[in-house]
TORNU-868844 format. One record per residue (C-alpha): residue number from 1; residue in three letters; y, x, z. Coordinates in steps of 0.02 Angstrom, whole numbers, plus 50000, padded with zeros to 5 digits. Layout:
! residues N
NODE   resi   resn       v       u       w
NODE    NUM    Ala       Y       X       Z
...
***
This chain:
! residues 676
NODE   resi   resn       v       u       w
NODE      1    Met   49041   50207   48296
NODE      2    Thr   49047   50400   48287
NODE      3    Ala   49013   50511   48438
NODE      4    Thr   49199   50563   48443
NODE      5    Ser   49260   50387   48456
NODE      6    Ala   49130   50333   48598
NODE      7    Asp   49212   50496   48690
NODE      8    Val   49393   50428   48673
NODE      9    Gln   49335   50252   48730
NODE     10    Asn   49236   50328   48862
NODE     11    Glu   49393   50424   48925
NODE     12    Ile   49505   50282   48901
NODE     13    Ala   49397   50175   49006
NODE     14    Arg   49397   50306   49134
NODE     15    Leu   49581   50345   49159
NODE     16    Arg   49610   50165   49171
NODE     17    Arg   49499   50131   49310
NODE     18    Ala   49567   50289   49401
NODE     19    Leu   49750   50222   49363
NODE     20    Glu   49709   50049   49414
NODE     21    Arg   49630   50127   49601
NODE     22    His   49776   50220   49608
NODE     23    Asn   49900   50099   49576
NODE     24    Arg   49807   49988   49721
NODE     25    Leu   49797   50119   49833
NODE     26    Tyr   49990   50142   49802
NODE     27    Tyr   50073   49979   49794
NODE     28    Val   49942   49874   49880
NODE     29    Glu   49878   49980   50008
NODE     30    Asp   50033   50092   50059
NODE     31    Ala   49882   50238   50056
NODE     32    Pro   49901   50344   49899
NODE     33    Glu   49766   50473   49877
NODE     34    Leu   49860   50581   49742
NODE     35    Pro   50049   50646   49732
NODE     36    Asp   50156   50587   49599
NODE     37    Ala   50146   50737   49492
NODE     38    Asp   49951   50709   49476
NODE     39    Tyr   49969   50526   49453
NODE     40    Asp   50086   50557   49305
NODE     41    Ala   49984   50680   49225
NODE     42    Leu   49825   50555   49224
NODE     43    Phe   49959   50401   49167
NODE     44    Arg   50013   50531   49031
NODE     45    Gln   49855   50581   48967
NODE     46    Leu   49811   50383   48948
NODE     47    Gln   49968   50352   48865
NODE     48    Glu   49944   50509   48716
NODE     49    Leu   49758   50440   48694
NODE     50    Glu   49812   50251   48666
NODE     51    Thr   49962   50325   48546
NODE     52    Ala   49832   50410   48449
NODE     53    His   49707   50269   48444
NODE     54    Pro   49812   50099   48435
NODE     55    Glu   49656   50003   48405
NODE     56    Leu   49598   50058   48590
NODE     57    Arg   49772   49974   48670
NODE     58    Ser   49738   49829   48780
NODE     59    Glu   49866   49713   48870
NODE     60    Asp   49768   49749   49038
NODE     61    Ser   49799   49939   49019
NODE     62    Pro   49911   50013   49147
NODE     63    Thr   50009   50076   49038
NODE     64    Gln   50063   49893   49003
NODE     65    Arg   50088   49847   49169
NODE     66    Val   50197   49872   49341
NODE     67    Gly   50115   49915   49506
NODE     68    Ala   49970   49817   49564
NODE     69    Pro   49937   49623   49603
NODE     70    Pro   49987   49563   49775
NODE     71    Ala   49864   49600   49911
NODE     72    Gly   49856   49430   49970
NODE     73    Arg   49926   49451   50142
NODE     74    Phe   50099   49360   50112
NODE     75    Pro   50134   49211   50009
NODE     76    Pro   50164   49254   49822
NODE     77    Val   50341   49251   49757
NODE     78    Ser   50376   49239   49563
NODE     79    His   50503   49358   49496
NODE     80    Thr   50636   49261   49366
NODE     81    His   50649   49419   49290
NODE     82    Pro   50512   49547   49288
NODE     83    Met   50531   49707   49409
NODE     84    Leu   50494   49824   49287
NODE     85    Ser   50436   50018   49315
NODE     86    Leu   50562   50160   49251
NODE     87    Gln   50490   50292   49106
NODE     88    Asn   50490   50458   49172
NODE     89    Ala   50548   50619   49113
NODE     90    Met   50488   50801   49191
NODE     91    Ala   50609   50908   49090
NODE     92    Glu   50779   50915   49005
NODE     93    Glu   50718   50901   48836
NODE     94    Glu   50646   50730   48863
NODE     95    Val   50819   50661   48939
NODE     96    Phe   50893   50728   48786
NODE     97    Glu   50758   50642   48690
NODE     98    Phe   50791   50478   48797
NODE     99    Asp   50982   50481   48741
NODE    100    Ala   50940   50519   48557
NODE    101    Arg   50817   50362   48561
NODE    102    Val   50965   50257   48644
NODE    103    Arg   51094   50311   48511
NODE    104    Arg   50971   50279   48367
NODE    105    Ile   50923   50101   48421
NODE    106    Leu   51115   50068   48453
NODE    107    Glu   51172   50144   48281
NODE    108    Thr   51304   50256   48352
NODE    109    Glu   51332   50445   48362
NODE    110    Asp   51468   50429   48496
NODE    111    Pro   51429   50481   48678
NODE    112    Ile   51347   50359   48795
NODE    113    Ala   51399   50316   48972
NODE    114    Tyr   51260   50327   49099
NODE    115    Leu   51266   50279   49279
NODE    116    Thr   51178   50429   49384
NODE    117    Glu   51101   50377   49557
NODE    118    Pro   50975   50470   49666
NODE    119    Lys   50805   50399   49634
NODE    120    Leu   50734   50348   49799
NODE    121    Asp   50557   50341   49851
NODE    122    Gly   50540   50181   49962
NODE    123    Ile   50469   50017   49920
NODE    124    Ala   50561   49912   49798
NODE    125    Val   50617   49729   49838
NODE    126    Glu   50715   49593   49789
NODE    127    Leu   50825   49469   49878
NODE    128    Val   50884   49306   49818
NODE    129    Tyr   51038   49228   49879
NODE    130    Glu   51088   49048   49837
NODE    131    Gln   51281   49004   49892
NODE    132    Gly   51283   49160   49988
NODE    133    Gln   51140   49141   50117
NODE    134    Leu   50977   49238   50087
NODE    135    Val   50839   49109   50047
NODE    136    Val   50701   49228   50007
NODE    137    Gly   50639   49424   49992
NODE    138    Ser   50494   49499   49910
NODE    139    Thr   50406   49645   49866
NODE    140    Arg   50392   49692   49689
NODE    141    Gly   50212   49668   49652
NODE    142    Asp   50136   49677   49498
NODE    143    Gly   50323   49653   49437
NODE    144    Ala   50289   49473   49399
NODE    145    Thr   50242   49416   49555
NODE    146    Gly   50275   49491   49729
NODE    147    Glu   50237   49472   49911
NODE    148    Asp   50348   49353   50039
NODE    149    Val   50432   49473   50167
NODE    150    Thr   50580   49384   50202
NODE    151    Ala   50555   49370   50383
NODE    152    Asn   50522   49558   50394
NODE    153    Leu   50672   49589   50281
NODE    154    Arg   50787   49501   50386
NODE    155    Thr   50751   49611   50527
NODE    156    Ile   50838   49755   50427
NODE    157    Glu   51032   49780   50491
NODE    158    Ala   51061   49832   50296
NODE    159    Val   51009   49657   50241
NODE    160    Pro   51147   49530   50254
NODE    161    Leu   51092   49354   50302
NODE    162    Thr   51241   49284   50242
NODE    163    Leu   51364   49373   50112
NODE    164    Thr   51547   49381   50141
NODE    165    Arg   51675   49418   50019
NODE    166    Ala   51785   49560   50049
NODE    167    Ser   51976   49559   50003
NODE    168    Gly   51999   49572   49801
NODE    169    Ala   51792   49580   49781
NODE    170    His   51731   49455   49653
NODE    171    Pro   51670   49287   49697
NODE    172    Ile   51505   49270   49775
NODE    173    Pro   51380   49194   49631
NODE    174    Gln   51292   49041   49652
NODE    175    Arg   51125   49134   49640
NODE    176    Leu   51085   49308   49659
NODE    177    Glu   50950   49414   49640
NODE    178    Ile   50966   49573   49698
NODE    179    Arg   50845   49724   49658
NODE    180    Gly   50852   49861   49798
NODE    181    Glu   50730   50019   49874
NODE    182    Val   50688   50002   50077
NODE    183    Ile   50685   50161   50138
NODE    184    Ile   50675   50270   50299
NODE    185    Ser   50786   50420   50329
NODE    186    Arg   50718   50604   50376
NODE    187    Thr   50763   50572   50565
NODE    188    Gly   50705   50404   50568
NODE    189    Phe   50546   50464   50499
NODE    190    Gln   50522   50608   50624
NODE    191    Thr   50558   50484   50782
NODE    192    Leu   50432   50357   50694
NODE    193    Asn   50296   50482   50686
NODE    194    Ala   50341   50551   50857
NODE    195    Asp   50322   50381   50953
NODE    196    Arg   50158   50352   50854
NODE    197    Asp   50099   50524   50929
NODE    198    Glu   50143   50472   51101
NODE    199    Gln   50035   50298   51070
NODE    200    Gly   49892   50384   51000
NODE    201    Gln   49911   50313   50832
NODE    202    Pro   49897   50414   50663
NODE    203    Arg   50059   50479   50596
NODE    204    Phe   50128   50410   50430
NODE    205    Ala   50097   50540   50291
NODE    206    Asn   50256   50518   50216
NODE    207    Pro   50422   50421   50241
NODE    208    Arg   50378   50295   50075
NODE    209    Asn   50201   50257   50162
NODE    210    Ala   50303   50230   50335
NODE    211    Ala   50438   50113   50252
NODE    212    Ala   50312   50015   50140
NODE    213    Gly   50188   49987   50295
NODE    214    Ser   50329   49932   50396
NODE    215    Leu   50385   49814   50279
NODE    216    Arg   50220   49735   50254
NODE    217    Gln   50188   49703   50447
NODE    218    Leu   50113   49534   50481
NODE    219    Asp   50227   49527   50636
NODE    220    Ser   50393   49539   50595
NODE    221    Arg   50446   49605   50774
NODE    222    Met   50349   49747   50729
NODE    223    Thr   50448   49778   50575
NODE    224    Ala   50609   49759   50663
NODE    225    Gln   50557   49923   50796
NODE    226    Arg   50548   50021   50632
NODE    227    Pro   50702   50129   50552
NODE    228    Leu   50726   50052   50400
NODE    229    Asp   50873   50038   50272
NODE    230    Leu   50903   49950   50117
NODE    231    Leu   51006   50021   49969
NODE    232    Cys   51040   49906   49809
NODE    233    His   51039   49973   49640
NODE    234    Gly   51005   49819   49524
NODE    235    Ala   50987   49642   49469
NODE    236    Gly   50880   49505   49404
NODE    237    Ala   50959   49344   49371
NODE    238    Ile   51145   49302   49420
NODE    239    Glu   51241   49148   49407
NODE    240    Gly   51430   49138   49445
NODE    241    Ile   51493   49303   49397
NODE    242    Ser   51555   49407   49252
NODE    243    Val   51539   49593   49251
NODE    244    Thr   51537   49717   49105
NODE    245    Thr   51452   49882   49166
NODE    246    His   51322   49913   49296
NODE    247    Ala   51446   50025   49415
NODE    248    Glu   51568   49856   49409
NODE    249    Phe   51416   49760   49476
NODE    250    Leu   51363   49886   49612
NODE    251    Asp   51545   49886   49660
NODE    252    Ala   51544   49682   49678
NODE    253    Leu   51389   49702   49777
NODE    254    Val   51480   49809   49903
NODE    255    Gly   51624   49684   49897
NODE    256    Trp   51487   49571   49983
NODE    257    Gly   51415   49656   50122
NODE    258    Leu   51274   49744   50032
NODE    259    Lys   51238   49933   50039
NODE    260    Thr   51221   50057   49887
NODE    261    Asn   51210   50228   49861
NODE    262    Pro   51380   50327   49887
NODE    263    Leu   51302   50469   49767
NODE    264    Asn   51304   50346   49630
NODE    265    Arg   51408   50418   49479
NODE    266    Val   51465   50366   49310
NODE    267    Cys   51441   50524   49180
NODE    268    Glu   51517   50492   49007
NODE    269    Ser   51380   50570   48928
NODE    270    Val   51200   50635   48932
NODE    271    Glu   51270   50822   48967
NODE    272    Thr   51359   50756   49111
NODE    273    Ala   51214   50662   49178
NODE    274    Ile   51114   50829   49178
NODE    275    Thr   51264   50918   49248
NODE    276    Arg   51249   50779   49388
NODE    277    Tyr   51066   50812   49404
NODE    278    Arg   51083   50981   49452
NODE    279    Asp   51216   50943   49589
NODE    280    Leu   51085   50838   49668
NODE    281    Val   50941   50961   49662
NODE    282    Glu   51036   51075   49759
NODE    283    Ala   51099   50948   49876
NODE    284    Arg   50935   50862   49899
NODE    285    Asp   50887   50962   50045
NODE    286    Ser   51046   50913   50162
NODE    287    Leu   51025   50725   50109
NODE    288    Pro   50980   50624   50253
NODE    289    Tyr   50838   50524   50170
NODE    290    Glu   50702   50603   50028
NODE    291    Ile   50744   50586   49845
NODE    292    Asp   50642   50635   49697
NODE    293    Gly   50743   50630   49561
NODE    294    Val   50886   50550   49462
NODE    295    Val   50901   50380   49372
NODE    296    Leu   51004   50373   49226
NODE    297    Lys   51046   50179   49180
NODE    298    Val   51164   50159   49022
NODE    299    Asn   51320   50095   49096
NODE    300    Glu   51376   49965   48993
NODE    301    Leu   51273   49799   49022
NODE    302    Ala   51307   49732   48844
NODE    303    Leu   51211   49886   48778
NODE    304    Gln   51067   49863   48899
NODE    305    Glu   51054   49684   48817
NODE    306    Arg   51036   49757   48652
NODE    307    Leu   50920   49909   48703
NODE    308    Gly   50808   49774   48792
NODE    309    Gln   50634   49831   48858
NODE    310    Val   50442   49886   48812
NODE    311    Ser   50296   49803   48897
NODE    312    Arg   50328   49885   49081
NODE    313    Ser   50497   49984   49067
NODE    314    Pro   50666   49959   49009
NODE    315    Arg   50741   50046   48863
NODE    316    Trp   50903   50082   48936
NODE    317    Ala   50849   50171   49096
NODE    318    Ile   50738   50344   49129
NODE    319    Ala   50694   50432   49290
NODE    320    Tyr   50723   50616   49279
NODE    321    Lys   50611   50677   49414
NODE    322    Phe   50630   50834   49509
NODE    323    Lys   50523   50989   49506
NODE    324    Ala   50426   50988   49655
NODE    325    Gln   50443   51128   49765
NODE    326    Gln   50311   51254   49757
NODE    327    Ala   50246   51414   49825
NODE    328    Glu   50093   51529   49791
NODE    329    Thr   49963   51585   49908
NODE    330    Lys   49779   51621   49945
NODE    331    Val   49641   51489   49990
NODE    332    Arg   49562   51590   50141
NODE    333    Asn   49415   51433   50151
NODE    334    Ile   49381   51258   50118
NODE    335    Val   49308   51154   50269
NODE    336    Pro   49262   50975   50258
NODE    337    Ser   49358   50861   50385
NODE    338    Val   49297   50697   50449
NODE    339    Gly   49420   50548   50475
NODE    340    Arg   49421   50399   50571
NODE    341    Leu   49304   50287   50455
NODE    342    Gly   49194   50434   50427
NODE    343    Thr   49280   50502   50272
NODE    344    Val   49242   50685   50242
NODE    345    Thr   49389   50769   50148
NODE    346    Pro   49387   50953   50076
NODE    347    Ile   49527   51048   50180
NODE    348    Ala   49609   51216   50102
NODE    349    Glu   49639   51333   50241
NODE    350    Leu   49784   51438   50170
NODE    351    Glu   49861   51605   50207
NODE    352    Pro   50026   51525   50275
NODE    353    Val   50179   51516   50156
NODE    354    Ala   50346   51439   50167
NODE    355    Val   50371   51285   50033
NODE    356    Gly   50546   51195   50055
NODE    357    Gly   50568   51260   50225
NODE    358    Val   50418   51217   50305
NODE    359    Thr   50272   51354   50332
NODE    360    Val   50116   51281   50260
NODE    361    Arg   49933   51331   50329
NODE    362    Asn   49834   51181   50259
NODE    363    Ala   49812   51094   50088
NODE    364    Ser   49709   50927   50062
NODE    365    Leu   49595   50938   49919
NODE    366    His   49573   50745   49931
NODE    367    Asn   49400   50715   49868
NODE    368    Met   49254   50818   49780
NODE    369    Asp   49318   50747   49605
NODE    370    Glu   49473   50841   49630
NODE    371    Val   49389   50996   49702
NODE    372    Glu   49293   51004   49545
NODE    373    Arg   49441   50976   49406
NODE    374    Lys   49540   51093   49481
NODE    375    Asp   49396   51204   49537
NODE    376    Val   49468   51280   49681
NODE    377    Arg   49368   51405   49753
NODE    378    Val   49371   51514   49909
NODE    379    Gly   49473   51662   49888
NODE    380    Asp   49571   51595   49742
NODE    381    Thr   49756   51625   49714
NODE    382    Ile   49842   51435   49697
NODE    383    Ile   49995   51354   49684
NODE    384    Val   50030   51241   49830
NODE    385    Glu   50160   51105   49846
NODE    386    Arg   50243   50976   49943
NODE    387    Ala   50223   50816   49879
NODE    388    Gly   50377   50709   49890
NODE    389    Asp   50412   50867   50008
NODE    390    Val   50291   50797   50145
NODE    391    Ile   50118   50817   50095
NODE    392    Pro   50043   50986   50053
NODE    393    Tyr   49920   50981   49909
NODE    394    Val   49867   51114   49777
NODE    395    Val   49938   51095   49612
NODE    396    Arg   49815   51219   49520
NODE    397    Val   49720   51379   49519
NODE    398    Val   49799   51535   49453
NODE    399    Arg   49652   51581   49344
NODE    400    Glu   49727   51745   49294
NODE    401    Lys   49720   51800   49474
NODE    402    Arg   49544   51759   49509
NODE    403    Val   49445   51899   49556
NODE    404    Gly   49246   51909   49514
NODE    405    Arg   49150   51751   49549
NODE    406    Pro   49217   51666   49704
NODE    407    Arg   49121   51550   49809
NODE    408    Lys   49130   51356   49771
NODE    409    Phe   49127   51223   49910
NODE    410    Lys   48996   51110   49921
NODE    411    Met   49002   50955   50009
NODE    412    Pro   48875   50953   50160
NODE    413    Ser   48722   50838   50163
NODE    414    Arg   48762   50812   50347
NODE    415    Cys   48897   50795   50461
NODE    416    Pro   49000   50942   50504
NODE    417    Val   49064   50889   50663
NODE    418    Pro   48968   50958   50819
NODE    419    Asp   48848   50844   50901
NODE    420    Cys   48847   50748   50756
NODE    421    Gly   48726   50782   50610
NODE    422    Gly   48727   50621   50521
NODE    423    His   48695   50580   50341
NODE    424    Val   48851   50615   50222
NODE    425    Val   48836   50509   50086
NODE    426    Arg   48940   50446   49927
NODE    427    Glu   48962   50266   49894
NODE    428    Glu   48928   50188   49708
NODE    429    Asp   49099   50198   49618
NODE    430    Glu   49182   50296   49745
NODE    431    Ala   49267   50448   49755
NODE    432    Ala   49243   50488   49952
NODE    433    Tyr   49099   50539   50037
NODE    434    Arg   49057   50481   50214
NODE    435    Cys   48959   50510   50366
NODE    436    Ile   48867   50369   50411
NODE    437    Asn   48830   50401   50583
NODE    438    Ala   48922   50269   50697
NODE    439    Ala   48907   50378   50841
NODE    440    Cys   49010   50523   50750
NODE    441    Pro   49113   50626   50870
NODE    442    Ala   49250   50638   50751
NODE    443    Gln   49260   50446   50705
NODE    444    Leu   49212   50392   50895
NODE    445    Lys   49367   50447   50949
NODE    446    Ser   49480   50374   50816
NODE    447    Arg   49378   50231   50819
NODE    448    Ile   49403   50203   51003
NODE    449    Arg   49603   50223   50984
NODE    450    His   49583   50103   50847
NODE    451    Phe   49497   49981   50964
NODE    452    Ala   49609   49996   51103
NODE    453    Gly   49760   49989   50988
NODE    454    Arg   49905   49864   51006
NODE    455    Gly   49837   49752   50836
NODE    456    Ala   49662   49753   50922
NODE    457    Leu   49615   49754   51103
NODE    458    Asp   49782   49822   51167
NODE    459    Ile   49721   49927   51300
NODE    460    Asp   49873   49980   51405
NODE    461    Gly   49869   50167   51440
NODE    462    Leu   49709   50218   51342
NODE    463    Gly   49810   50353   51258
NODE    464    Glu   49721   50475   51141
NODE    465    Lys   49715   50639   51259
NODE    466    Leu   49622   50514   51383
NODE    467    Ile   49510   50458   51257
NODE    468    Asp   49476   50634   51204
NODE    469    Gln   49425   50665   51392
NODE    470    Leu   49316   50508   51404
NODE    471    Val   49222   50550   51246
NODE    472    Glu   49194   50747   51274
NODE    473    Lys   49136   50713   51450
NODE    474    Ala   49007   50583   51382
NODE    475    Leu   49092   50436   51478
NODE    476    Ile   49103   50335   51305
NODE    477    Arg   48971   50342   51172
NODE    478    Asp   49030   50178   51089
NODE    479    Phe   49162   50024   51128
NODE    480    Ser   49047   49947   51257
NODE    481    Asp   49052   50097   51376
NODE    482    Leu   49238   50069   51402
NODE    483    Tyr   49184   49917   51513
NODE    484    His   49080   50031   51622
NODE    485    Val   49206   50153   51664
NODE    486    Thr   49275   50166   51840
NODE    487    Ala   49424   50204   51928
NODE    488    Glu   49338   50344   52037
NODE    489    Gln   49286   50414   51865
NODE    490    Leu   49448   50404   51792
NODE    491    Val   49513   50502   51943
NODE    492    Glu   49407   50650   51903
NODE    493    Leu   49515   50675   51739
NODE    494    Glu   49644   50792   51720
NODE    495    Arg   49826   50725   51756
NODE    496    Met   49742   50552   51829
NODE    497    Ala   49817   50489   51978
NODE    498    Ala   49730   50350   52074
NODE    499    Lys   49852   50222   52032
NODE    500    Ser   49871   50262   51833
NODE    501    Ala   49669   50239   51857
NODE    502    Ala   49678   50086   51930
NODE    503    Asn   49789   50007   51800
NODE    504    Ile   49683   50075   51665
NODE    505    Val   49528   49975   51733
NODE    506    Thr   49635   49822   51758
NODE    507    Ser   49701   49834   51579
NODE    508    Ile   49534   49848   51514
NODE    509    Glu   49470   49704   51613
NODE    510    Arg   49613   49595   51552
NODE    511    Ser   49568   49645   51380
NODE    512    Lys   49393   49555   51384
NODE    513    Thr   49456   49394   51315
NODE    514    Pro   49525   49453   51147
NODE    515    Pro   49570   49321   51004
NODE    516    Leu   49426   49334   50890
NODE    517    Asp   49529   49424   50734
NODE    518    Arg   49582   49554   50851
NODE    519    Phe   49419   49597   50892
NODE    520    Val   49350   49595   50714
NODE    521    Tyr   49504   49712   50687
NODE    522    Gly   49464   49827   50814
NODE    523    Leu   49281   49846   50770
NODE    524    Gly   49341   49948   50611
NODE    525    Ile   49266   49879   50472
NODE    526    Arg   49307   49956   50317
NODE    527    His   49426   49866   50208
NODE    528    Val   49474   49746   50358
NODE    529    Gly   49642   49765   50411
NODE    530    Glu   49731   49636   50526
NODE    531    His   49757   49504   50398
NODE    532    Leu   49583   49502   50326
NODE    533    Ala   49518   49507   50506
NODE    534    Gly   49619   49335   50540
NODE    535    Ile   49541   49253   50383
NODE    536    Leu   49365   49298   50436
NODE    537    Ala   49397   49223   50619
NODE    538    Glu   49478   49067   50551
NODE    539    Glu   49335   49043   50426
NODE    540    Phe   49179   49088   50514
NODE    541    Arg   49251   49064   50709
NODE    542    Asn   49133   49166   50797
NODE    543    Met   49053   49361   50776
NODE    544    Asp   48860   49289   50742
NODE    545    Ala   48942   49201   50592
NODE    546    Ile   49023   49339   50520
NODE    547    Leu   48882   49471   50555
NODE    548    Asn   48759   49349   50471
NODE    549    Ala   48875   49290   50321
NODE    550    Thr   48800   49324   50151
NODE    551    Glu   48904   49402   50004
NODE    552    Glu   48918   49245   49915
NODE    553    Asp   48979   49159   50083
NODE    554    Leu   49099   49285   50101
NODE    555    Val   49164   49287   49921
NODE    556    Gly   49197   49113   49922
NODE    557    Val   49333   49136   50062
NODE    558    His   49515   49121   49991
NODE    559    Gly   49578   49301   50008
NODE    560    Ile   49417   49394   50016
NODE    561    Gly   49364   49492   49864
NODE    562    Pro   49199   49587   49814
NODE    563    Glu   49232   49760   49891
NODE    564    Val   49280   49693   50067
NODE    565    Ala   49133   49546   50057
NODE    566    Ala   49011   49704   50023
NODE    567    Ser   49085   49792   50158
NODE    568    Val   49087   49655   50278
NODE    569    Arg   48892   49620   50230
NODE    570    Arg   48858   49806   50250
NODE    571    Phe   48935   49808   50407
NODE    572    Gly   48827   49658   50467
NODE    573    Ala   48681   49722   50403
NODE    574    Glu   48674   49889   50487
NODE    575    Arg   48573   49863   50661
NODE    576    Thr   48678   50004   50762
NODE    577    Asn   48829   49900   50713
NODE    578    Arg   48752   49737   50786
NODE    579    Gln   48706   49842   50938
NODE    580    Val   48865   49891   50976
NODE    581    Val   48941   49696   50957
NODE    582    Glu   48774   49665   51066
NODE    583    Arg   48838   49762   51200
NODE    584    Leu   49021   49732   51199
NODE    585    Leu   48962   49535   51238
NODE    586    Ala   48837   49602   51373
NODE    587    Ala   48985   49694   51438
NODE    588    Gly   49079   49531   51464
NODE    589    Val   49187   49534   51312
NODE    590    Thr   49198   49362   51246
NODE    591    Pro   49301   49351   51091
NODE    592    Arg   49391   49186   51081
NODE    593    Ala   49429   49083   50909
NODE    594    Glu   49569   48966   50883
NODE    595    Pro   49506   48773   50920
NODE    596    Ala   49424   48700   50747
NODE    597    Pro   49537   48591   50654
NODE    598    Thr   49493   48387   50655
NODE    599    Gly   49511   48252   50529
NODE    600    Val   49413   48187   50391
NODE    601    Leu   49460   48341   50289
NODE    602    Ala   49432   48476   50413
NODE    603    Gly   49317   48631   50364
NODE    604    Lys   49323   48549   50171
NODE    605    Val   49325   48687   50051
NODE    606    Phe   49445   48670   49899
NODE    607    Val   49466   48794   49754
NODE    608    Leu   49628   48775   49635
NODE    609    Thr   49625   48835   49466
NODE    610    Gly   49756   48805   49322
NODE    611    Ser   49932   48768   49329
NODE    612    Leu   49963   48599   49445
NODE    613    Glu   50085   48487   49372
NODE    614    Asp   50242   48456   49507
NODE    615    Leu   50135   48545   49628
NODE    616    Pro   50167   48721   49659
NODE    617    Arg   50005   48816   49717
NODE    618    Gly   50088   48879   49867
NODE    619    Glu   50138   48712   49928
NODE    620    Ala   49960   48636   49873
NODE    621    Glu   49869   48780   49985
NODE    622    Arg   49998   48745   50122
NODE    623    Arg   49956   48555   50143
NODE    624    Ile   49761   48573   50129
NODE    625    Lys   49768   48693   50269
NODE    626    Ala   49889   48580   50369
NODE    627    Val   49749   48431   50373
NODE    628    Gly   49610   48585   50422
NODE    629    Gly   49561   48608   50249
NODE    630    Lys   49518   48782   50194
NODE    631    Val   49563   48870   50014
NODE    632    Gly   49424   48956   49936
NODE    633    Ser   49433   49078   49782
NODE    634    Ser   49277   49047   49687
NODE    635    Val   49165   48893   49658
NODE    636    Ser   49007   48887   49733
NODE    637    Lys   48880   48756   49819
NODE    638    Lys   48989   48759   49977
NODE    639    Thr   49155   48704   49870
NODE    640    Asp   49187   48508   49917
NODE    641    Tyr   49327   48506   49794
NODE    642    Leu   49395   48585   49633
NODE    643    Val   49579   48544   49591
NODE    644    Ala   49603   48586   49403
NODE    645    Gly   49773   48583   49313
NODE    646    Ala   49824   48664   49147
NODE    647    Asp   49707   48791   49071
NODE    648    Pro   49578   48779   49200
NODE    649    Gly   49472   48913   49144
NODE    650    Ser   49305   48943   49193
NODE    651    Lys   49287   48874   49383
NODE    652    Leu   49296   48692   49287
NODE    653    Ala   49140   48734   49203
NODE    654    Lys   49043   48790   49356
NODE    655    Ala   49112   48645   49453
NODE    656    Glu   49050   48534   49318
NODE    657    Lys   48884   48617   49310
NODE    658    Leu   48871   48614   49507
NODE    659    Gly   48926   48429   49525
NODE    660    Thr   49080   48481   49628
NODE    661    Pro   49205   48338   49645
NODE    662    Ile   49350   48359   49529
NODE    663    Leu   49543   48310   49566
NODE    664    Asp   49710   48325   49470
NODE    665    Ala   49874   48364   49568
NODE    666    Ala   49894   48170   49599
NODE    667    Gly   49720   48153   49651
NODE    668    Leu   49746   48306   49771
NODE    669    Val   49908   48242   49832
NODE    670    Ala   49812   48051   49859
NODE    671    Leu   49682   48141   49942
NODE    672    Leu   49777   48232   50069
NODE    673    Ala   49880   48064   50116
NODE    674    Thr   49730   48004   50185
NODE    675    Ala   49715   48150   50324
NODE    676    Glu   49916   48173   50337
***
């Protein structure tokens, strides 16, 4: 192998790892680190390398896939037809190339009619109706399998639970699979963040993150409180309707009570479609919701069928993205900022500049990799952009305006927060640097807010400003100090009346018997959200067991992967973290677990592998849990039964080596029957 080919292989591997990570952050964790433009640039680099070196292509490359696998927070849902991603066009000539390719495949020189629709930046979902009744709603996931969020979608006013046929409308199909986008309006987004400010919760970065986070709440009552909307734009499988164009199909949706975008237009040629794009560029700031481009779809459904699709995108559609709103300014300074979990982020302090009607003074540089890749230095002239018209970020340095040798930013080895000084370290295989001092004042305020928040200990009245005062006056140095705060101390603080102080102390006292999962979530263990905290509480049933669990114990639990297992283990191995838990328990906090299941199969660990004949995996897992059993994700010495179907893979070999009892689907059903 030559040095050049080795370099190419390494670069392809690097790009794939980076894109997989950003896919998961965007689609699964709803916490993207990169602006769309930067992600698109990485994606195109990988596409170009794979095109130039077809022998290095791989079916598991991000260029061949959509999104990321579901996170496991919700039951999986398989899509009848894949929910594909769209090819992007960043310039007008790319749209003309797309049109030429369409006409070449169709072997025609006649103009192609396109349906144009604003490209919404929300979260893609599918609604399935049978006999007019909503039966399931899911996220896109990896395109083939999404997450069942039916209960949450039912709370959105724009989602009809039962379809109704308007006068003159098409008959309602026997089965109808609708694709759409869940969004939050500009006004709704502002109101939502204002509410979060009042509650001392972190603001959402942009409407897309807010919509995604709202739709994937484990408690649908929380989703119901969010200002979500749904606009429908496509279909999966349909039974019982005959339409000839995409526009006619969208009209049919409206006739059944579903919402579509009123700005959709049929354009008779690619030229008129581009004119429509220009019109929407001018109108974008006046729209009630954010859009980031225009989607062109071949309008004739028969032509769509002939065009087909490639691995991850339909050949009959393209997303013509807007150019981001940008401005030129200078970097006054680059400073490190410490977040709730200790992440140290470089922030560029800028000469104030107007970008898209908003004055921008600061821009995130995300991490040191980004600082070095873009070579941003103090004093540089830079182009700043509002990603999605919300998050300011540095696009590039204007190198020709660089004067002399401006100072490079160096990540500090010690935490920059006053009175902290903890070590700043970079974990293996991660871009982020973190302060590892659990008593870091910057983290402490946010950690206390998290600990006292609604998803955790739910201490009413303990808002951001009060927590700031308690920390700044050294009344709180860790979680346990909350339980030693007196009403007399609270009254001494600003704007604190005696009655309010008494109510807060009562609320703190009431929080002493939290459910174990809320307690675990409140500790702020990295990578452990509400769902994973619930899994840990259900599996281990007390804090001692969680703190002492090995990585092998943790990975053997269904829903917990290596990254989470390592994080939980690191937390348990850290002496200061154990001391925090011990002090909480000594202060009278007594986490309570749900009663342990009883029965002959209670606590037995089942691992499922392969395709189970006549027994869907979701149903098998439900029945196992119903009799008190547990579902593991990997075979270990603690596995009691392996349930093997067709194409079982390596798990079967490992089970045979360990002597684990092996069942087929019929054997599982028979065993469960003894305990039901």
